C-alpha positions in Angstrom: 12.7 8.5 0.4 12.5 6.2 -2.3 10.1 3.2 -3.2 11.7 0.2 -2.4 12.8 1.9 1.7 9.2 3.2 1.6 8.1 -0.4 0.8 10.3 -2.0 3.0 9.3 0.7 5.7 5.6 -0.2 5.2 5.7 -3.8 5.2 8.0 -4.1 8.4 5.7 -1.0 10.3 2.6 -3.0 9.3 4.1 -6.3 10.4 5.7 -5.3 13.9 2.9 -4.1 15.3 -0.7 -3.2 14.2 -2.6 0.1 13.4 -4.1 1.7 15.7 -7.7 1.5 13.7 -7.5 -2.2 12.8 -10.5 -3.8 12.6 -13.1 -5.2 15.5 -12.9 -8.5 14.2 -9.2 -8.7 13.9 -8.8 -7.8 18.0 -8.1 -10.3 20.1 -7.5 -12.6 17.5 -4.4 -15.1 18.3 -1.9 -16.7 16.9 -2.2 -17.3 13.2 -5.5 -15.3 12.4 -3.8 -12.2 13.8 -0.8 -12.8 11.8 -2.6 -13.8 8.0 -4.6 -10.8 8.7 -1.5 -8.3 9.5 -0.1 -9.4 6.5 -3.5 -8.9 4.3 -3.0 -5.7 5.5 1.1 -5.2 4.5 0.3 -6.6 1.3 -3.0 -5.1 1.1 -0.3 -2.0 1.4 1.9 -2.9 -1.1 0.1 -3.5 -3.7 -1.2 0.3 -3.1 2.4 1.5 -3.2 3.2 -0.4 -6.2 0.2 0.9 -8.6 0.7 4.4 -7.2 4.1 3.9 -9.0 2.5 2.5 -11.9 0.0 5.3 -12.1 2.7 7.7 -11.3 3.4 8.2 -14.9 0.1 8.5 -16.7 -0.2 11.9 -15.0 3.0 13.0 -15.2 1.7 13.1 -18.7 -1.5 15.0 -18.5 -0.4 18.2 -19.3 -2.7 21.0 -17.0 -1.5 24.3 -17.4 -3.5 26.7 -17.8 -5.5 29.7 -16.4 -5.4 27.8 -13.0 -3.0 24.8 -13.7 0.0 24.0 -13.0 3.0 25.0 -10.5 4.3 23.2 -7.4 1.5 22.9 -5.9 0.0 20.5 -8.8 2.8 18.8 -7.8 2.3 17.5 -4.5 -1.1 16.8 -4.9 -1.4 15.3 -8.1 1.5 12.9 -6.1 -1.0 12.7 -3.3 -3.7 11.9 -5.6 -1.8 9.0 -7.3 -1.3 7.5 -4.0 -5.2 7.7 -3.4 -6.1 6.1 -6.2 -3.5 3.1 -5.5 -5.1 2.8 -2.2 -8.7 3.0 -3.8 -7.6 0.7 -6.2 -6.1 -2.5 -3.7 -8.8 -1.9 -1.7 -11.2 -2.6 -4.5 -9.6 -6.3 -5.0 -6.7 -4.7 -7.3 -5.1 -6.5 -9.7 -4.1 -9.6 -7.9 -0.5 -8.4 -6.5 -1.2 -8.4 -2.7 -3.0 -12.4 -2.5 0.5 -13.4 -4.0 2.5 -11.0 -1.4 1.0 -12.1 1.7 1.0 -15.7 0.6 5.3 -15.3 0.6 5.0 -13.4 4.0 2.9 -16.2 5.8 5.0 -18.3 3.8 8.4 -16.9 5.5 7.1 -16.8 9.1 6.8 -20.4 8.3 10.2 -20.4 7.3 11.9 -19.0 10.6 10.0 -20.6 13.2 
């Protein structure tokens, strides 16, 4: 699955239904507050994916072949590590992409009404 399809799927899924582990503050909220929280989560997930894609080439250039390095297993776990780095950076405030994406999601929702 390529990055664009994965991003579209992530955002569509987040907007379509709230996640099971959503914070209690968003449970029971109605209307605009619930929509804003859903848009915020989708935007943060998008930023995490974007950051992971930007960090991926950095870690691909690191030479780890050695006594205990390299191999297919390392390639798999390296990609998982980069994804987690992207999530960590995005949840710590990111680089400002999530706020812009959230505003666009909310603007598009308003235009559909």
